[in-house]
N, C-alpha and C positions, 0 to 999 in steps of 0.2 A: 447262424450266419455271422460272418465277420463284419466289422465296421466298414471295411472296403467294399464287400459285396452288397451290403445294405445301401451304401451311398451310391454305388454304381446303378443299382436298380432304381433309386429315386431320381437319378439323373436321366435314366432312360425313359421313365414314365412321367417326367416333368413335374414330379411332386417335390423335388429339391427346391428349397427356398433360397434365393440368391440375395446376398448383401453386397453393396458396393460402397466402399469408403472413399469419399472424394467425388463430388458431382460436378466436376469441371469439364474441360474439353475432351478428356478421355472417359471419365466416369459416367457422365450423363448419357452419351451415345451408347455406351456398353449396357447400362441399366435398361434403357428403353428397348434396345435390341433384344435382350433376354426376355423382357416382358412381352414384346411382340411375338416371340416364339413360344409363348405359353407358360413361362415360368412366373411365379410371384416374386417380385423384386422389392427389396428395401434399400433405399439410399440413405447414407449417413454423411452429413456434412456439418461443420461447425459454423459455417457462414449463414447467419440468420437471414440475410437478404436473399440468398439463393432459395432457402426454404420457404420464405414468404412468397416469392414469385412462383415457385412450384405449386404452392397451396392455392394460388390464384390461376392455376393452369397456364402459367406463362413459362416459356423457355427462354433462357438467356444464352443458349448455344446456337449458332447459326445453322448447324447441320441437323438440329432437332426441332422440327416445327412445334409450335405451341399446341396445334391440334392433336399431335401425337401424345403429348403430355396429358392433355385433357381426356382423350379417349382411354388411355391406360389407367388414369386415376379413376375415371368413371367405372371402369371394369374391375376396379380394385386389384389391378395387376402391378401397380407401382405406387409406393408411398415413400415419404422422406422424413427424416428426423435428425436431431442432433444427439440422440441418446444411444450411446454404444451398447447399453444393456439390451437393446432390441435385437442385437446381432446373435444373441444366444438362440433365438428361434430359427436362425438360418443354417442351412447345411453347407453352403458355399459362401466364402467371403473374399471379394476382390479388394486389393489395395490399389487405389488410383490417385495417389496424392502427389503434390509437387515435389520435385527434387532439385532445388536451386543450388547455387554456389555461394560460399562466403566471399567476402571481399578479397580474401587471399587465394581465390580460385580452388578452394577445397570443397568437397561435398558437404552440403548441409542436410544432415539426416534427421532433422527435427521432426518432419512430418511423418516419415516412415516409422520412426521410433514411437511417436504418439499413436499411430494407427496400430502398430504391433502390440503395444501395451493395452490399447483398448480392446483388441481381439483377445489377448491373453486373459483379461478379466472375465471374459464370457466363454472361453474355449471349453468345449465338451467333446466327448468321443463322437466320431462320425462326422466331423467337419473337415472341409477342404479349404485351405487358404491359398490364394493365387496372387502373387505380387506382380503388378503390371507397370509400376513406376520405373522409368528409365534410371538406371543406376550402375555402379561399377561391378565388375565380376566378383562374386563372393558375397554380395549383400544378403541374398536369401539364406545362405547357409551359415555365414559368419555373423550376421547382424540380427536378422529376423528370427531364425531358428532358436538361438539361445533364449530369447525372450519367451517364446512359446514353450520351449522345453522346461522352463522354470516352473510351469504349472504342474509338472510331474507326469504329464501325459507323454506318450511315446509316438514320435513321428513314424509314419508308415504303418502303424498298428492302430493307435487311438485316433490320431488326427493326421492330416495329409497336407503337404506344402509343396508348391511349385512356383516357377517363374515363367511368365508368358509376356513378352514385351508388347506394349501398345504400338499400333501402327495407324495412328490417326493423322490425317492430312486435312487440317481445318479448311473449310471452304471448297474442297474438291469433291465432295460427295456427289454433287450433281454434274459438275463439269467433266469429270473423268470417269464417273461411274463406280468409284471404289468407296466402300463404307465399311463399317464394322462387320457386316454380315458376309461380304464377299471377298475380303482381303485375307489371304492365307495367314495362319497363325503358327508361331513357333512356340514350343513348350518343352520345358525340362523340369522334372520332379526330383525331389531329394531322394526318393526311393522309387523302384519300379511301380509300386502301387500308387504312389503320388502321381507319377507320370500318366499312368493308365486312366486315372480318374479325371485329371485335368484335360487330357486329350479327348476323352469321351464327352465331357461337358462342352468344350469348345467346338467339337465336331457336329454339334446340333445345329449350328447356324453359320459356320464359316465354310468357305469353299474348299479349303484344304488345311489339315493340321500336320505340321512337320515336327516330328519328335526328335529331340537331341538328347545327348547322354546325361546332361546335368543342368541345374540352374545356371551354373557359371557359363556354360556354352551358350545358353539362351540369352543371358545378360550381355555376353560379348557380341553376340549376333546383332543386338540392337545398337551397340556402340559402333560396330563396323558399318552398319547401314548409314548412320548419321555422320561418322567420320569420313566415309567415302564422299558424301556431299560436301562436307567442310573442305576437304583437300582439293576437290575439283573446282569448287567456287574460288578458293584461294588461288589456284593456278590461273584461272581466267582473269581474276582481279589483278594479279601481278602482270600478266600480259597486257591488260588494259592500260596500266601505267606506262609500260614500255611503248605501246602503240601510240599513246598521246605524244610521247617524245619523238617517235619516228614518223609521225604524220600519217599513221595508218588507222583506219576505222576498225576497231575490234569487233563491232557488231557485224560488219560486212564479212570479216574473216570467219566468225563463228557460223554465220549463215552458209558460207561456202563449205566449211568443214562438215557441217551436218548433212550435206548431200551424200557423204560416204555411207553406204548401207551397212557397214560392219566395222567393228573395232573403234567406234567413236560414239560418244553421247554428248549432246550439247549442254553446256552450262554457261551462265551469263554473268557479267560483272554487275556491280551495283553499289549501293551506299554502304554495304556491309551485310551481315547475316543477322537473322532474328528468329523469334519463336523460342519455344522452350528447349528444343533439342540441340540444334546445330551449334549455337554459341556456347553450350554448356557441356555436351557429352565428351568432346575431346579432352577437356580438363579433368573430367571424372576418370577417364582412362589413364591420362598421364599421372594423375595423383596416385592411382592404384599401382601403376607400373613401377614407381619409385620404391615400393615395398620390396620389389624383386631386383633392386639395383639396375633397373632398366629405365632408360630415358628416351621418351618418344619425341626425339628432336624434329623429325619430319612432321608429325602431327601437330606439335606445338607451334612450329613455324607457320603452318597453314592457318592455325587459329589466330596467330599474331598478325598475319597478313590481312585476314578479314577484319580484324579489330582496327586496323589502320585506315580503312576506307572512309569512315565518317570524317576523319581529320583531312583526308584528301578532298572530300567534297567541300568542306569549309574552305580549304585552300583555293579550290577552283572558284568559289564565290568571291573570295577576297581578290583574286587576280582579275576576275571579270569586272568587279566594282571599281578596282583601281584603273582599269582601262577606260571606264566611264567617268573617271576623275571623281570617284566617290570612295569613301573608306567604309569598312565593315562596321566599325563603331558608329552608332546612331543611325545606321541604315535600317530600313524596314524590310524584314524578310518574311515571306509567306511560305510555309512548309506545306506541301501538298501530299497528303497521305502519310499517316503515322502508324498504320497497321504494318506488321512485319512482312506482309506480302499482299499483292493486289486482291481486292474484292472480298476481304474478310474483316471481321471486327476484332481480331486478336492482335493486340499491340505489345505482347510480352517480348522483352529484350529487343524491341525494334531498333534498328540503327538510327531512326529519327530521334530517339532519346539522347544519344550522344551528340548528334548534330545540334539539337536544340540547346543542350548544355554548353557546347562550345560557342555557339552563337551568343548566348546570354553572357558568357564569360567575356566575350570580345566586345560587349557593349551594344550589340544589335537589339533592335526592337522586334520581337518574334511573335508571329501569329501562325495558326495552322488551320487547314481545312481538310476534313475527312468525313464523308457521309456515314461511315460505319463506326467511328469512334468519337462520341460526343464530347468526351473530356479526356485529357491526356496528362499523365503525371511523369515528371522527370526530376532529376536532382536527388538530394538526400543520399548521396553516395560519396565515394572518395574523389570523384571527379568534380562534383558540384554539390557542396554540402547543404545549400539552401534549397528548399522545395520549390519546384516549378509546377504550377497547376494552370493549364490552359484549357479554354473552351473552344470548340471548333467554330469557325466563322463561316458563313455562307460564301461560296465561291462565286462572287459577282464580278461584273466588269469593274465596279468601283473599287472592290477589294484588290483586284489585280493591278489596276492603274495606280493605286495608292502605295503599293510596295515598290522598293528599289530592286528587289530580286525575288523571284519565285523559284523554289527548288522542289523538283518532283522526286519524292523518295519512294512512295508506293503508287504505282500507276493503276489506279482504279479505273475500271471501264466507265464509271459514272462521270468522270471528268471530261469536259469538252476541251480537248487539247488545242484545237484551232482557236477557240476563244482565249485560252491561256496565252498562246503565243501572240495573238493580236493585241492583247491588252496589257500584259506585263512588260515592263521596260527591259527586263533581263530574265532569262530562264536558264537554270542549271538543271539538266535532265540526267538523273542517275540510272534511268530505266529504259532509255531509248524510246520513250513514249511519244516523242515528237517526230519520229522518223518519217512519217507520211506527210507532215506539214511542209508545204513548199514555200509559203510566203514568210518573210521576216526571219529567215534562218540566221541572219547576222546577229540576232539577239540570243541565239541558243548556244549553250556550252554543254556538250555531252561528255559524260564519263567514258573514257576509252576511245575518244574520237579526236582528230586533229584540232588543236586550239586555234 
């Protein structure tokens, strides 16, 4: 029996042991989903805090209840360690590590390289490696494969390698009904045998597996999905700036446009874009495109347009304070919501970071309130080299009355917007969260609305 046939049988009868490198927003939901479907799962992460919490049956990911972690650990279906050597016992290894950018907007491959080298040290015949981390087209074959090939084992015969992009939407598992188990998966393997095995594995719990011709096609698929969002958000952000000047309410316009039942999908303006993917992926693609003497002007312009929005929000605050005969310097600003989108605890690349940095640089006194993010870090980058560490303050009438301006960045449902408008002397609303508040509208400045 070949290595491929043996592994295929182990996948089918659920005896294949699953390893997941990186137990973050992608890795932990993936690991627990496999465990819930009958596989034995080993998680590997170098973050000792995560491992300690898992050992106490605590989840740190909003979409994975602690009760699920506890039940899977009690059933001995899920364990976690920082020891890469444990991966040798696994038949399948997923790579779910971060893929950030450098300050020069180039891919930072440190985490993928570390994971690939960790796997290479334990690689044996009969193993399948699936990269899930979002990255540029060619990473699987040009970056990961050479590291694994250096072991002397042959891809497609001894071991198997594929790419299948993650499709995680933090905080939306319950509200929209999509999670790891019912979101269709795309997969492309280095060889037909690699594709067959990866598709068979993912087909055990996903609603649909869509096979593409290569890892590069699967990698480009993920970038297309996120660049689509980046470009359309940029379009509506640019129109929001125009609408402000023209005295038109962009929110009213979008609501009207969305009544068309075909050929249109609503996107909304805001303080910028956040999360791991949308602010990062267009730059991954443009970086790789230059290798082919191709310049993604349209995509880069969209990314640049979104990056401008935090500056515009601060400009709106400055103008509003000036009309109140105050200056931004020395004003007390209360930032409401620092997560990158509503009702989640994920603050990665949140536009609130740049807004807070700009406010601090201007001399404002900044506080924030977010029921999901107890502590927020900003600074230590090219925009603001000093670290900024803030603790969330309770959103009380006293805190609102004490500020000179409150800025709504992430519109959590937990916020009482009537209370905010009633008690804050000035509100800059980047999310149209105050649209239903009728009283004191003279205190509200909305992005994309007439000033």
